[in-house]
N, C-alpha and C positions, 0 to 999 in steps of 0.2 A: 548260543551267542552269535550275534550278527556282527559282521565287520562294518566299520564306519564307511559312510558313502565316499569320503575323500580318499579312502584307501582302496575301495572296490573299483573306483573309476579313475584311478591315477593313470595319466597318459603313458603310453609305452613307445610312442614315436613322436617326432616333432610335429607331424600333421595333426596329432590329437591335442596339442597345446593350443588353447584358445586365447585370443587377445594379445599374443606376443609375436606376431608375424615379423615385426621389425628385428627380432632376435633370431628366430628359428630359420628364417629364409637365408640370412647371411651365413649361419653355421652350416646349413645344408649345402650351400654353394661352396664353402671352404672344404667340406668333405668330398664333394665331387671333383674339385680341382686339385686336391691333395695339398692344400695350403693350411694345414692345421697347425695352430700355434702350440707352444709348449706350456703356456699358462693363460688362464682365463679368469676374469673377475665378473661374476654375476651379481648385480645389485638391484634392490627394489624392495617394495613393501612386503610384509609377510603374506604368505599364502598365494603368491602370484606365479609360482612355478620355477623358482631358481634351483632348488635342490632336485626337483624332478627333471628339469632340463639337463642338469649336470649328469644324472644317471643315464638319461637317454644318450647324451654325448659319449659317455663311457661305453655304452652298449654298441653304439655305431662304430666306435674305434676298434673294439675287440671282436666284432662279428667276423665269422670265418670268411664271409664274402666281402669284407670291408677292407679298409674304412669305407663306409657307405652311408648315405643320408637316410636310407631305409633299411634297418636291420631285418634279417630274414626271419627271426623269431623261432627258428627251429634248431639252431646250433646250440652247443653246450653253454657258451657264454651268454647267448640271448635268453635262453631258458633260465639261467641262473640269475640274470639281472631283470627278468620280467616281473610283472606285478604279482606279488606273493611268492616270488622265488627265494631260494636260500641265500643268494648273494654269491659273489665271486671273490676268491681269495686275493685277486690282483686289483680289485677295486676297493680302496680303503676309505671309509668315511670317518672323519674325525670331527668331534664336537669341540670347537675351540673354546666354548664357554667353560669347559672343565679340563681341557688339555691345551691351554694356551701359554704355558710357561716356557722358560728357556730350556728346561730339561726335556720337555716333550718335543720341542723343536729339534734338539740335538739327536734325539732318538729317531725322529722322522728322517733326518738327514743321513743317519747311518744306514737305515733300512732302505733308503732310496738307491743306495749304491748297488744293491743286489737286483738281478734281473727278475722278470715276472715268472711265476711258477707255471701257469697254464696259458695265459692270454698273450696277445701281441704287445700290450702296453700295461704298465703299472700306473693306475690312475689314483691320485689323491684328491678326494673331495673334502675340503676344509669348510665346514659349515660355521656360521656366525664368526666369520674371519675377523671382524672388528674387535673381538674379545681377546685376540692374541696380544700379548704384551709387547712393548717396544723391544725388549731384549729377545723375545721369541722371534719377532720379525727379523731382527738383526742376525740371529742364528740361522734363519732360513734364507737370508738374502743371497748367499753365494750359490746355493743349490737351485734356487728359483731363477737366478740369472743365467747359470750355465748348467742345466740339468743333464743327466744321461739321456741317451736317445730313446730309451724305453720308458721314460717317466713323463707324465702329464699332470699339471696342477690345475685344479678348478677351485677358486675361492668364491664362496657365497656369503653375502652380507646384506644387512638392511641399512648399514651406515658406511658407505664407501669412503667418506671423508676421514674416518678413523683408521683406515688401513694405511700403513706406512707408505709415504709417497714414493720411496724407492722401490717398494714392492709393486705398487700400483702402476708405476711407469714401465714395468717389465711384463705387464699382462695386457690382454685384449679385453677392454671393458665393455660389457653389454648391459645397459640398464633395462630392467623389467618395469612394466607399468601396471597399474590397476586396470582390471577389465571393465570396459564400458557397460553401463547398466543394460542397454538393449541387447548387447551380445551375451551378457551373463544371463539375462532372463530367458533367451532362447535356449541356452545350454541347460538351464534348470528345468525347462519344460520337457526337453528330451529325456533327462534323467527321471523325471516324474512319470512319464509314459513308460519308460523301461521298468520302473518299479511297480507300475500298475496302481498308482495313487492319484486320485482326482483332487484338484485344488480349485477352490472358489476364486472368482476374479478378485484381484487385489492382494492375494496372499503373496504372490511372487514379488510384488513391489515392496512388501514388508521384508522379505528375505534379502533382496538386493540392498535395501537400506541398512539392514542389520549387518550384512556382510561387508558393506563399505567398499565394494569392488574387489575384495579378496575372494578368490575361488574357493579356497579351503574353508574360510570362515562362512561363506554362503552355504557350502555343502554341509557344514556342521549344523547350521541353523535349520536347513531343510530336513536334515536327518532327525533333529529333535522334534520338528513338527510332525513328520511322518510317524515317528515312534508313538506319539500321543494321539494320532488320528483314529477316529472311529470308522464305522462301516461307510459313512458318507464321505470320507476323505477329510482333508484339512479345511476347516471352515474359517471364514473371515474373522468372526468374533473371537474364536479361540486363538488364532494367530495374533490378533491385536492384543488380547489380554496376556498371552504368554510372553510376547516380545516387548510388552510395555509401551506400544505405540498408541497414540490417541485415535479414537474412533473418528471416521470421516464425518459422521453425522454431527459429532460434537464440534469439530472444526467448522463445519458449514454453519452451525448455529451461531458461533462466535463471530465469524466473518459477516454473516447477514446482519447480526445485531449491531456490529460496528458500522456497517454501511448505512443502516437506518438510524444511527445515532440513538439507539434504544439502550440507555444505560442500565435499566432494570434487567433486561434480558442478558446483557453481558455479565453482570455480576451474579445472576442466577447460574450461568454456565461456569463461572469461577467456583461457585459453591459446589456445583456438581462435580467438578474436577477434584476438589479436595475431599468431598465425601465419598467418592467412588474409589479413592486410593491411588489415583494416577500420580505419577512422578511430575511435580510442577515444572521441573527443568525440562523434562522430555516433552511436556505439553507445550512449553514456550518454543522449543526447537521445532516441533511439528507445525506450530502456528507460523513460525518464521518461514518454514519451507512452503507452507500453503501460500503465503503472500509472495514468495519467490515465483511460484507457479502462476499466480495471478498476474504478476508483472510480465512474465514471459508471454502469456496469452494476450495481454493488452498490447504488447510490443509487436508480436509476430502474427497474431490473428489465427487464421485457419491453418497455418502451417506449423502450429505449436504442438501437434500430436506427437511428432518424433522427439520432442525435447522433454517429455514428461515421464520418462522412465517406465514405459509400458503401462500407463494408467488406462483403466477401462474407458471406453468411448462415452458411456453415460456420465462418468465422473468428469471427463474433459468438457462435456457440454454444460455441466453444472458450473464448472470454473468459468466458462465463457459468460454465463449469466451473471456471476458474481463480479467479474471484471468489468462488465458493462455498467454496473451500478456506480462504481468509483472510477475516477480518472487516474492516469498514470502518476500524477503528482501525489494524490491521496495514497495510492498503493505504496509508492516509494517512501513516503513519510511514515506510514505504518510499519513498513519493514525496518526502517532505521530505528524507530522507537523500540520495536521488539528486539532488535539486535543489541541495542544499547542496554536494554533491561536484562537480556540474557547474560551479558558480561558482568552486570552488577549482581546477578544472582550467585556468582561464584563465591562460595564460603559464607553465604547468607544464613542467618539463624531462622528467620521467619520467611519461608517461601510464599506463604499465602499473602503476606503483606506486600512483597515485591510483585507478585502476580496481579494483585488488585491495583497497585500503582501503575503498572504497565497498561492495564485496561483503562484506567482513568486518563492517561496521556493519549491513548488512542481516541478517546471520546472528546477530547478538547483540542482540536487543531488550532484554535485561536490562541491558546496558551503557549504555543511553541514559538512565538515570535516569528522571525524570518523563516524558520523551517516550516511553519504552517501556512505560509502565504500561497504556496502552490496548491495545497489542499483546498483552501478557501476559494481560490480562483477556479478550480475545477467545479466546485459546488455552484458558483455563480454562472459559469458557462453552461452547466447542465440545465439550470433553471431557464436561462435565456433560450437555449436550444429547444426546450420543450415546446415553446410556442403556445398560442391560445387554443383552448378547446373549441371544436367546431360549433358547438351549440352556444358558446359564450362569445362568439365573435361580434354579434350585434347586441348593443345595449338593450336590456329589457326595460319596459316602462315600470315606474314605481307605482304600485296600486294605491298607496296611502297618500292622502292629500297633504298630510303633515310633512312627508318626505319629498315634496316637490322641490326642485331647485329654487334657491332663494331669489335668483334673478327673475323668475316668473312671479313669485309672491310679491316682490317689491314693485313690479310693474302693474299688478292688478289690485293690490291691497294698500290701504293707507298705512303710514308709518306708525308703529305703536308708540304709545306715550312713554313706554319704558326707555330710559336713555340707552342709545345704541352707540357703540364705539366705532365710528367709521375709520377706515384704515388711513393713517397719514402717509399716503403713498409718495408724497413729495420727498419724504426722508429716504426713500429707496434710491440708492445711487444708480446712475445710468449704466454703470458697468455690470450691475447685478440684475437689470431688468429682464434680460432673456434667461429666465430661470428654468426653462424646460429644455430638454434635449432637442425638441423640434420647435420651430418658430410658431408662436401663437398668431393665428390669423387676425389681422386688423381690419375689421369691417367698418365702413363709414358710419358715423353716428347718425341716428335717425333725426329728422328735423324737429320732432316734437320735444325730446329732452333737451336739445341744444337751445331751442327757443325759450324754454322755461328756465334754463340755467342763466344766472346773471353773469355778465362779463366783469372783469376786474374793475373797469371804470364805473360800472353801474352799481357795484356792491355797496358803497356807502349810502346811496340814496334809496335803495330798495329795502333796506332794513331787514336783512335776513334774520329769520327766527332761529332759536337753537335747534329746532328740528329740521331746518333746511340746511343741507350741506353747503359750504362755501363754494365760490365759483371755481376755485382751483381743483375741486374734486370732480367737476363735470368733465374735465379734460384728462383726468388721471385714468390709468387702466382700471377698469371696473366692469360691472356686468353689462354696461351699454357698449363698451369697446371691445368685447370679445364675444364669440358666439355662445348662446345659452348652453348650459351643461349637457342637456339631453342630445343636442345636435353635435356634440364633440365627436370627432372621428374615432372609430373603435380601434383599440390598440392592435397592432399586427406585427408580423416579423420585421417590417421595415422600420418600425418605431420602437423596437425593443421587445414587443410581444409580452403577453401575460403568461408566466410559467404555469402550466397546467397542474403542477404538483402543489401549488400554494393554495391555502384556504384561509379562513378567518383566524383560526388558531395560530397558523404560521405567521400571519401578519402581526398578530398580537405579541407573539414571542419576539419578533424582530422590531417592535415599536421603539424600544430604547435606542437601537442603532439608528433608526430613522430620525428620532429626535436629535441625536448628535449631528446628523447631516443637516437638519433644518437649522440648528443653531449656527453652523458654519455659514449657511447661505444667508439667513436673515434672522437676526436676533429678535425682532419684534414679533414675527410669526412664532418663533420658539416660545417667547414669553406667553403668547396667547394659548398655545396648544399643549404646552408641557404639563401644566397642572389642571387644565380645564377640559381635557378631551380624553376619550377612550375610543377604541376601535369597536364599533357595533357590528359591522357586517362587511364581508367582501364576497361579491358574487361573480368574480371573474373579470369584470370590466369597471367596477366602481368600488371605492373604499368609502364607507359611510362612517363618519366620526360623530360621536355624541358629545355635545358641549353642555355645560351646566345650566345655561339659560338661553332664552330665545334671543336676547340681545347679543350674546356672544356668537350664537349661530349666524345671526344676520351680519355681524361684523366679519365673520370668517368668510362667508360666501360673497360679500360685496367687494372685498379687496383682492389682493393677489395671494392671499394666504393659501388658497387651494392649490395654486400652481407651485408655490414654494414647497408645500408638503409633497406634492407629486414629484418634484425634482428630488426631494429627499428620499422618497421611495425608490426612485431609479438608481440613485447613487449608493444606497445602502444595501438593497436586496435585489436590484435589477427588475423591479416591478413597475410597469407603466400602466397606470389606471387613473380614471377620473376620481377626484376627491371631493366629497360633499360633506357639509356639516348640518346637523339638525339638533334641535333642543331635545335633550334626554334627561329626565330627572335622575340625579346622581351620576350623570355621565362623566362629569369632571371631578377632579380632586379639589382639595382646598389648599390654600397657600401655606407653605411651611412657615414656621416661626421665623420672623425676620425677612420673609420673602417679599418680592416686589410684584404687585399685580400687573396685569396688562395695562398699557398706557391708555389714559382716558381720552375721549375725543377732544380736539382742540376747541377753544372758544370761537364763537362766530366771528368771521371776518379776520381771524388771526392767521398769522403765517407760521409755518412749521420751521423748526430749526434745521440748519444745513446738515447733510449727512456726515457721518464720522469717517475719517480717513481710513483707508484699508477696506472699504466695502462693507463695513459692519454698521447696523443700525443701533441706536441707543434709545432708552425710554425718554419720552418727551417730558421736559420739566413742566411742572404745574405753573400756570400764569398766576400773577398776584391775586386776581379776583376771578373766580369761576364758580360754577355750580358745584355743589358737593358731589363727591364720587358716588357712583352707584354701588350697590352690594354685589360685587362680582361673584362671590361665593354662592 
């Protein structure tokens, strides 16, 4: 039979007590100066050294060379009170949990009147002093207040507030604290070397977490692991399985999946937790501690090594990579969601259900209202900070003739006979014309288009045909008043940049948000693109939209629709890219039942209605006599 570790390595001097220097040093100084009080109160959590320090103090008081802060260890009293010794008759330990009544207190008071049998002092160590009844404390009050010269009292308790205030006021109170993890880890390493047992990296972190800062509890856990260790020592897997902690790889998988917004991977890990027999509540606790470590690393950076409880360096580096994926706002929100879910799991019937709900909240930052704003802001800032890819900084030429910008096709090709809906730009309010974050360059109109366009005075005599746009359109912002799309400056960091992490699928997923922004900016453009367009391609500098017909594509490219959609992309997902439209069979949807199609082109020579107050456009009302509408679908 082997003795437990916490008994084999019980401290015998104040110098051997770890983590309680704020108590041991004043006691040693009191022993040196001869100012030892007649009663002491040691309080603190379990297993932090209260009873052990009381025995050391009794040993120092009764040493033949004492009272001394360092007992000799060779005299009869020191040997009797040493580790594994038989004990001394003049040092009486009383368990107040079973001897806290008034009769026990009266018996102690009567025995205290007699002098010590062998030693210098008769020392009473009353453990679990908070268990003494109020009548028992009242019976002890007189002897504690004015004890004989040969009597010393040492009360040890985990709950000092329950000790009678009149007793507490007559003692010197020394609070004991839990041992810091770093200090406790070093102490456990020394004991492991003394025992000749090898420990894999990460095992001691499990031991300190299981011990919770208590030296006795940590030694008990380590003793259990050593007892079940094989020839190779204590392995990480066995320690994690025996103590019920979650494997680091499982935590890494969950954190990585949440950071990548991979819902399928997250719920696969939840299923793995339940199928492997892990305690769901312990898994949530470990996940919360992981996010705590990530928050510390994100806040402290390279100096976080000393705050992570002796974690191996490779694991610290892994945490740095995970913290770089998510911003502080996202990490803090995840920790709040997990902490709230952990409190809700108390007394729950279905732990799996609660665990899946916690994961669902982690994956939906937008569903958290104001609490999710910081997470969403972190995501947008990371996209903007990514900047354009080097190979995508210069717009690439479009090889297909069909995908040429409409401005070039309109200048070189005749207008098709199919009715085209020119953009009624006069209905655009002046306050909404600068629709882009950067100003659109205004180049002077070339002489040829201006000469061919009729002035307002000449419009009635020139007899404009339905295929010729009115004079008001020649002066409106259009393809002639802005640089052609291929010559547009490439997006860069100065203009918002193109996030390198975005692709065609990402733009398609964010298209509903973009449409919402377009609706706020210009309702006419929203009417055109909401049901008639789809995202065909995004190559890093250009977003290509497919519209249901050639007429709609021409209307989109001739007006300010492209700039409005570009502004919507900037405000919705932080993407600054050229927007072009092309005819794509099946590219647009059909109008829903009761829906309103895009506004038809105005009649020749007609004027457009005034803009709606508030900066919103509205569909143009049909004139009394006009050509039949074209088939927009």
